[in-house]
N, C-alpha and C positions, 0 to 999 in steps of 0.2 A: 080341298085337297089335305092330306095327312101330312103330318111333319115325321121327321127321322125317328123320334123316340115312339110315336103311336105307331109306325110300322113296326119297330121291336116288339111292342106291347103284342101287334096283332100276329107276328110269328111264334110269340109264346102262346097265344091264344090256340093258333093252330096246332101247335104240338101238344097241347093239351087236350084239344079235341081228339086228336089221333090216339093218345095214350088211353083217354077215357073209352074210345070205340074199341081197342085193342082189349081192354080189361073185361069188358061186356061181354066178350066170346064165351061161350060155352066150352068150347074146346079151345086149348091154348097152343095151338099151332101156330108158326109163322110162316107166312105165304110169302112166295117171290114178290108179290104186289106190295107187300108191307114193306119188304126191305128197299124196294125202289121208291116208294112214297116216303119212308125216313130219309133216305139220300138225297131226295131231292128238295126236301123241306130242310134238311141241315146245308146243303149246297146253296141254296138260294139265300138262306139267312147268313151264311158266311161271306157270300159275295155280297150281299146288302152292305153289309158290316165293313167289308173292304171299300167298297165305293163310298162309304161314309168318310173311311180314314183319307182314301184318296182326294176326296172333297176337301175335307178339313186342311191337308196338308198342302193343298193346290197343284198335285201331282196329275198333270194331263196324261202321261203313259199308262200310270197304273191304272186311271178311270176308264179310258177307251177299252183297255184290255179285261177289265172286269167288268165293264157294261155289255160289252161283246160276249162275254161267257153267260151274263145274267140274260141276255135274248136269246141264247142257245138254251137255257134252262127253260125259259119260257115256252118256246118252241116244242120242247121235247115233252114238257107237261102237257100242252095241247095236243100233241100227236097221240099219248097215251089217253088222254081224256077221249079221244075219238075213235081210238084203235087200242082197246085195254087188252087184246090178245098179244100185243107187241111188247108186254111185261119184259117176258124173258130177253128180248133181243137187246132192250135197254140196260138190262140188269146184268147179263153176261158177254155180251158182244160176240166176239170170236172165241171166249175164253173156255176152258173145260171141255174141249173137243168139240164144240157145238159150231155148226155152220150158219149161225145167226148173223145176217148182214145188216148193219143199223143204216137206216136212211141216211142219205146225204144231209147235212144241216141246213143246205140251201131249199131243198124239198120240203124240209120241216118247217121253215120259215115261210115259204109261198102257202104252205096249207093253213096258215097263220093269218094270211092277208086280207080275208074277209073280217075276222074279228079285230085285228090290227091293223090298218091300211097303212101302207107305207113301210111296213116293219123290214121286208126286204132292202128297199132302197137304204134307211138309216143303219141296218147291217152293214151293207157294202161300204157305206161311207165311213164307218167306224171300223171297219176291216182294214182299210186304206192307211188309218192312223195306228193300227195296230201292229201292223208289219212294217218293217224298214223300207217305207216307199216314201215317195216325196212328202206325202201329206204329214206322215211321222215327223219328217226332218224339220217341218217347218211350226212343229209345235215348240221347236227349239229357237224360234225368232221372234222379234218384236218389229214394229214399224215405227219408225221415229221419222214422222214428217215423209219425207220420199226417200229414205235410207232405211235398209234393213240391218239391224244389229242381232247379234248372237246373244242367246242367253245361257249363261253357265249353268243355271238350275232352273229348267223350264217350270213356268209356273202359270196359272190360269188368270187372265184378267178378271176384273169384277164382273164383266157381261158374260164371260166364259163361265166363271163361278155361278153365276145366278143360273145360267142355261143348265150346266150340269146339276146343280140341287134339283131343279124342276125335273129333269132327266131321271135322276136317281128316284125321286120320289114316286114318278109316273111308272117306271118299270119295275118298283117293287111293288107298287098296287096292284098293278096287272099280275104279277107272280101270285101275290097272297091270294089275291081273288081265285085263279085257276087251280092254285094247289087246294084250297078249300073245296073246289068242285071236285078235284081229283081225290081228296079224302072221303069224300060222300060216294065217290062212285066205285072207289076199289077196296075200300075199308068196311067190312061188314061186321 
């Protein structure tokens, strides 16, 4: 398993690979697929760094929201790998007078289920914590024997911190691997 810094290095290598492929083109036109791939790489890298900061500061609320966003990024990347003709839908959405309807995120997650088993269930669990639901409220409590006490500043326990670190590394590895596939598939 990689560590946080090696994942940052992998993101930089992916950016370099993309730039090299773009520079090798005989025509210097920028295509919609280029813009989408650049946006997905930058989004994934930024989310990865945000997840790292949320982990370092032991901020469970930020962590679950950013983890959820990274799962959505992974599902989007997988969809585009399998359906490259949908680039315009994900680049424009309903803007600029288009009638592109972006596929529901739950459908995108279901499309990933063969490659990433249990992704939908994990996403649903994290969504419960990302929204102001009961799971979210319990991020602000601790058990002290049989009593529950409130925390003024919710932090992760040592066990939660280790689990979130492993999740951060795992999701980032998946995203990098799939972005690499996407770069090879869409950038000529």
